C-alpha positions in Angstrom: -12.7 3.6 18.0 -9.6 2.4 16.3 -9.0 -1.4 16.4 -6.1 -3.0 18.0 -2.8 -1.6 16.7 -1.5 -4.9 15.6 -0.1 -5.1 12.1 -0.6 -7.7 9.4 2.2 -10.3 9.0 3.6 -10.7 5.5 2.2 -13.6 3.3 4.1 -16.8 3.6 6.2 -16.2 0.4 7.5 -13.0 1.7 8.1 -14.4 5.1 10.4 -16.9 3.6 12.1 -14.1 1.8 12.6 -12.3 5.1 13.8 -15.2 6.8 16.7 -15.7 4.3 17.1 -12.4 2.7 17.0 -9.9 5.5 19.2 -12.2 7.8 21.8 -12.0 5.1 21.3 -8.4 4.0 21.5 -6.9 7.6 21.2 -3.1 8.0 21.4 -2.4 4.2 18.0 -4.0 3.7 16.6 -0.8 5.6 17.5 1.4 2.7 14.2 2.4 1.0 14.3 2.4 -2.8 13.8 5.7 -4.7 10.4 6.5 -6.2 10.1 5.3 -9.7 7.5 5.4 -12.6 6.2 2.0 -11.5 5.0 3.5 -8.1 1.6 4.8 -7.6 1.7 8.4 -6.5 -0.4 11.2 -5.6 0.6 14.9 -5.1 3.3 17.1 -6.2 6.4 15.3 -7.3 8.4 18.3 -6.1 6.8 18.5 -2.7 9.3 19.0 0.1 8.4 15.8 2.0 7.4 12.3 0.6 5.3 9.9 2.6 5.7 6.4 1.5 3.1 3.8 2.6 3.5 0.0 2.3 0.2 -1.4 2.5 -1.9 -4.6 1.7 -5.5 -4.5 0.2 -6.2 -7.5 2.4 -4.9 -6.1 5.7 -7.7 -4.7 8.1 -5.1 -2.3 9.5 -4.5 -0.7 6.2 -8.2 -0.5 5.7 -8.7 1.4 9.0 -6.1 3.9 8.0 -7.5 4.3 4.6 -11.0 4.7 5.8 -10.5 6.7 8.9 -7.4 8.7 8.4 -6.3 9.0 4.9 -9.1 11.4 3.7 -8.1 14.0 6.3 -4.3 13.3 5.7 -4.8 13.8 1.9 -6.8 17.1 2.3 -4.2 18.5 4.6 -1.0 17.6 2.9 -1.4 15.9 -0.6 -4.2 18.2 -2.1 -2.4 21.3 -0.9 1.1 20.2 -2.5 2.8 19.9 0.9 3.4 16.2 0.5 3.9 13.6 -2.2 2.3 10.3 -1.3 3.6 7.0 -2.5 1.6 3.8 -2.1 3.5 0.5 -2.5 1.9 -2.9 -2.6 2.5 -5.7 -0.3 0.7 -9.1 -0.3 -0.5 -10.2 3.1 -2.8 -13.1 3.9 -5.1 -13.9 2.1 -2.5 -13.1 -0.5 -4.7 -13.9 -3.5 -7.3 -11.3 -2.5 -4.5 -8.6 -2.1 -3.1 -9.6 -5.5 -6.6 -9.4 -7.1 -7.3 -5.9 -6.0 -3.8 -4.6 -6.9 -4.0 -6.2 -10.3 -7.5 -4.7 -10.8 -6.3 -1.2 -9.8 -3.5 -1.2 -12.1 -5.6 -2.5 -14.9 -7.9 0.3 -14.2 -5.1 2.9 -15.0 -3.4 5.5 -13.0 -6.3 7.8 -13.1 -8.5 5.3 -11.4 -5.9 3.4 -9.3 -6.6 5.1 -5.9 -10.4 5.0 -6.4 -10.2 1.2 -6.9 -7.8 0.9 -3.8 -10.2 3.0 -1.7 -13.2 0.8 -2.7 -11.3 -2.4 -2.0 -10.4 -1.1 1.6 -14.1 -0.1 2.1 -15.4 -3.6 0.8 -12.8 -5.5 2.8 -15.1 -6.0 6.0 -18.0 -7.0 3.8 -15.8 -9.5 2.0 -14.5 -11.2 5.2 -18.0 -11.3 6.8 -19.6 -12.9 3.7 -16.6 -14.8 2.3 -17.7 -13.7 -1.1 -14.7 -12.1 -2.9 -15.9 -12.6 -6.5 -18.9 -10.1 -6.2 -16.8 -7.3 -4.7 -14.0 -7.7 -7.0 -16.2 -7.5 -10.1 -18.5 -4.9 -8.8 -15.5 -2.6 -8.2 -14.1 -3.5 -11.6 -17.2 -2.4 -13.2 -17.3 0.8 -11.5 -13.7 1.4 -12.8 -14.8 0.7 -16.5 -13.5 -3.0 -16.5 -16.0 -5.4 -18.0 -16.0 -9.1 -16.8 -13.9 -10.2 -19.7 -11.2 -7.6 -19.3 -10.9 -7.9 -15.6 -10.8 -11.8 -15.9 -7.9 -11.4 -18.3 -6.3 -8.9 -16.0 -6.5 -11.2 -13.0 -5.0 -14.1 -14.9 -2.3 -12.2 -16.5 0.9 -14.2 -15.4 3.3 -11.5 -16.2 1.5 -9.0 -14.1 1.2 -11.3 -11.4 5.0 -12.3 -11.4 5.8 -8.5 -11.5 3.6 -7.8 -8.4 5.1 -10.6 -6.4 8.7 -9.3 -7.5 7.9 -5.9 -6.3 6.5 -7.0 -3.0 9.6 -9.3 -2.5 11.8 -6.4 -3.1 10.0 -4.2 -0.6 10.6 -7.1 2.0 14.3 -7.5 1.2 15.5 -4.2 0.1 13.4 -1.9 2.1 13.0 -4.1 5.1 9.2 -4.2 5.3 8.1 -6.8 7.7 4.4 -6.0 8.1 1.6 -3.5 7.0 1.0 -0.7 7.0 4.5 0.7 7.3 5.2 4.4 6.7 8.5 6.0 5.7 8.8 9.6 6.1 12.4 10.9 5.6 14.4 8.8 8.1 11.6 7.8 10.1 9.5 4.6 10.1 6.1 4.2 11.6 4.6 0.8 12.0 0.9 0.0 12.2 -2.2 2.3 12.1 -1.2 6.0 12.4 -3.3 8.9 13.5 -3.3 12.2 11.7 -1.4 13.6 14.7 1.3 10.9 14.4 1.8 11.7 10.7 1.7 15.5 11.6 4.6 15.1 14.1 6.5 12.9 11.5 6.1 15.4 8.7 7.3 18.1 10.9 10.3 16.4 11.9 11.1 15.5 8.3 10.8 19.3 7.3 13.0 20.4 10.3 15.6 17.7 9.7 16.1 18.7 6.1 16.4 15.1 5.0 13.1 14.5 3.4 13.0 11.4 1.1 
């Protein structure tokens, strides 16, 4: 059974950005930025529909979607070339855990990025139950070919941390993302955990409307 459909709130730093930036920006903040080379994507870049997910590696609701729905969504739409999937990183509390997993995934490289994210979501409950972040982060890093020295350097890379924070802040101010997970499909926004049926409907509407992102 799916957990409560509540969604994770942004980290404190992003909440402050939202309080000032979004109030000033108004409706223009709802315009989603185009897909760029810095985005992590799966599927045919020329697919008729693009599905953008804004998610946090520390959010239990993002973990539920990843673990329970994403495999079927990927098999039905991404692997068949019907949808291009874009994953955008948001930092929700505990922000340092989300930051660590995202930095680790990017250090592992594009070919392993989504494998690391998947392992992070699957490890999330164990981490929260045990309170032990270190073991899971380094175990996942080793499975992605990152030895301890390289992973430690990756996690301490201040330029990479600053870039991650800047991207997440831009998603809050420019794209109007206030919580995770948020899905953008054409002109539609879906907040919180989504079933495959809900995604089916949104993708069908995007195709019918002829305004796929």
